[in-house]
PALOMI-46001 format. One record per residue: residue in three letters; x, y, z of N, C-alpha, C in turn. Coordinates in steps of 0.05 Angstrom, whole numbers, padded with zeros to 5 digits, always signed. Example, Ala and Ser with C-alpha at 12.3 -4.5 7.8 and 13.67 -1.06 7.14 Angstrom:
<atoms>
ALA+00264-00114+00156+00246-00090+00156+00264-00066+00156
SER+00257-00045+00142+00273-00021+00143+00258+00001+00157
</atoms>
This chain:
<atoms>
MET+00110-00139-00507+00103-00150-00481+00120-00138-00459
ASN+00146-00135-00465+00165-00124-00446+00159-00095-00440
THR+00151-00079-00461+00144-00051-00456+00119-00048-00440
PHE+00100-00067-00443+00075-00066-00428+00081-00070-00398
ILE+00098-00089-00392+00106-00094-00364+00121-00070-00352
GLU+00138-00059-00368+00153-00035-00359+00134-00012-00354
THR+00114-00009-00371+00094+00013-00367+00079+00008-00341
LEU+00070-00016-00336+00056-00023-00311+00074-00017-00287
LYS+00099-00024-00289+00117-00019-00266+00122+00010-00262
SER+00123+00026-00283+00128+00055-00280+00103+00070-00271
THR+00079+00058-00274+00055+00071-00265+00041+00057-00242
TRP+00057+00045-00224+00046+00030-00202+00030+00047-00183
TYR+00037+00073-00181+00022+00090-00163-00006+00096-00172
ILE-00011+00095-00198-00038+00098-00209-00055+00075-00201
TRP-00044+00051-00202-00059+00027-00194-00066+00027-00164
VAL-00047+00038-00148-00052+00040-00120-00074+00060-00115
LEU-00074+00082-00129-00095+00102-00126-00122+00091-00135
VAL-00123+00076-00157-00148+00064-00166-00159+00044-00145
LEU-00141+00029-00134-00149+00010-00113-00160+00025-00088
ALA-00145+00046-00080-00154+00061-00057-00181+00075-00062
ALA-00185+00085-00086-00211+00097-00093-00233+00077-00092
GLY-00228+00053-00101-00248+00032-00100-00256+00024-00072
ILE-00236+00022-00055-00241+00016-00027-00256+00038-00014
PHE-00248+00063-00019-00261+00087-00008-00291+00087-00017
LYS-00296+00082-00042-00324+00082-00052-00340+00060-00039
LEU-00328+00037-00034-00341+00015-00021-00349+00022+00008
PHE-00332+00036+00022-00337+00042+00050-00348+00070+00055
LEU-00354+00085+00034-00363+00113+00036-00389+00115+00053
PRO-00409+00098+00049-00433+00101+00066-00427+00097+00095
ARG-00410+00078+00102-00403+00074+00130-00388+00097+00141
ILE-00370+00109+00126-00354+00132+00134-00372+00156+00139
LYS-00390+00161+00120-00409+00183+00122-00427+00179+00147
GLY-00436+00155+00151-00453+00149+00175-00438+00154+00201
PHE-00413+00146+00202-00397+00150+00226-00394+00179+00232
PHE-00386+00195+00212-00382+00223+00217-00408+00238+00222
GLY-00429+00229+00209-00456+00241+00214-00465+00236+00243
GLU-00461+00212+00253-00468+00206+00280-00451+00223+00300
LYS-00426+00225+00294-00408+00241+00312-00416+00270+00312
SER-00422+00282+00289-00429+00310+00288-00455+00316+00302
VAL-00475+00298+00298-00501+00302+00312-00497+00299+00342
ALA-00481+00279+00351-00476+00275+00379-00462+00299+00391
PHE-00444+00312+00376-00429+00335+00385-00449+00358+00390
PHE-00466+00364+00371-00485+00386+00373-00506+00381+00395
LEU-00514+00356+00398-00534+00349+00418-00522+00350+00446
SER-00496+00345+00448-00483+00346+00475-00482+00374+00487
ARG-00487+00394+00470-00488+00421+00480-00515+00429+00492
LEU-00534+00411+00491-00560+00417+00503-00559+00416+00533
ASP-00577+00429+00546-00578+00429+00575-00586+00401+00586
PRO-00568+00388+00601-00574+00361+00611-00597+00361+00631
ALA-00604+00383+00643-00627+00384+00661-00653+00382+00646
LYS-00654+00390+00621-00678+00390+00605-00680+00367+00585
TYR-00657+00357+00576-00656+00338+00554-00639+00314+00562
LYS-00648+00291+00552-00632+00266+00554-00625+00257+00526
VAL-00600+00257+00520-00590+00250+00493-00583+00220+00493
ILE-00595+00206+00473-00589+00177+00469-00579+00174+00441
ASN-00555+00163+00438-00542+00160+00412-00544+00131+00402
ASN-00542+00129+00375-00541+00103+00362-00564+00085+00368
ILE-00588+00095+00364-00613+00080+00368-00625+00073+00341
MET-00632+00048+00338-00647+00039+00314-00676+00034+00321
LEU-00694+00046+00307-00722+00041+00312-00734+00024+00290
GLN-00750+00005+00298-00763-00012+00278-00787+00002+00266
ALA-00788+00003+00241-00811+00016+00227-00825-00006+00211
GLY-00851-00009+00216-00866-00030+00202-00861-00057+00214
GLN-00873-00077+00202-00870-00104+00212-00849-00120+00196
HIS-00830-00131+00209-00810-00148+00196-00814-00177+00206
ARG-00814-00195+00188-00817-00223+00195-00793-00239+00189
</atoms>
């Protein structure tokens, strides 16, 4: 029992990495969405403002929701 606790204490950084990986996996879709929105906004901002109007972060309803 004592060696088990000592092993856990000596490998604390592995548990921190496992926890961080779990949190990262949980928030990965949100992170990818954020960076995707920013990259598209960056490329669209280079369009000619006299010809185009760029609107970001718009959700369109598809189908009927009740």
